[in-house]
Phi, psi and omega in degrees: 000140178296131177242116173264116187297134175255162183269132345283147191231319190216132183265129175242181177296346179268354183107200182274143180240125171283155177302141182097349184242007179289144189234171174300321179297320175300313183302320180296338186253009176292150182289152174270077188242015179095338177283154172259125178249120178231144179239121177238121181053041177080000180259133181273131175236127183240131176233140181288169177305140183293153177279179185291326179297318177300311185291322179296316178298316182298314181298315181297314182290318179301315181301314180295318180293315180300312181301317181293315183295319178293314181300327184255006177051052186265339184153231186216138170252130175233164182216165178294149358277121177205126184284129175243113184262095180284145180302333183276355184231132179286342182241134180297154172249172180230082177297153180295312180218142174208155184240135176237124181294154182304324185290348179230032179296344180294346178285348177278110180257180182297319186250351182196168168264119184255081182158192189253114174300155179281332181215135176233139175242130170244130175269115182289152170231151181305331184277343187221017187297330180291328179296312179290323185284331184248297187292307181291326175308310181295317181296314181294322177298312180297322181287341179094025173294121191287334183215134184226122179254137171245115183255120182248104187282336180276335172264350181057054179227158173229124174255136179239126177246140177235146184275120178229118180054047174070015178220145178283137169240147181282115176287326177170158172246118191248142184241176176304131185103338176271158174245129179260149177230161182243136174286324185276342173241077186305129180097343180284130174213151181211138175282129188304318184300332181289344178278338186240030183273059179221000000 
């Protein structure tokens, strides 16, 4: 279940931190215990290790995207855990899957991606879907991520949002039997059911 830390909420080597005061230094010192620790606007968000439905969906979609991007020499697909340092946030986030076009591959550094991916995918889980749908939605929109996918494995749907005039609009909500396409990866398409064939 998504746990949004309340004050006092989580003890670090620096002591207790109230919400709104979590820092990049705190983030660097979180334990490698399988949980995902993300800080947005100084607020700590903790999510447990993903379940098998999340991972199966992620693996299937990542594989299809990676194969397409490599075959067409479009750029790079990366996946969590990988730090993405958006200009609008002092602390990196960890999107599930993201695409960076060939023309801006220089944002990929040794320890993090320092810039804005062209497309981000978050695989929803029953315990944290509001976090991806609301909090990260707002952060990615503000940062200028051009395309945002929300993959829901228990409802077997994919929602695609595209950035138009600094705001996301819903391109569509797609179900099993539908084929989704990407604006940022021209030519990429996938039948929704193939992501959830488990």
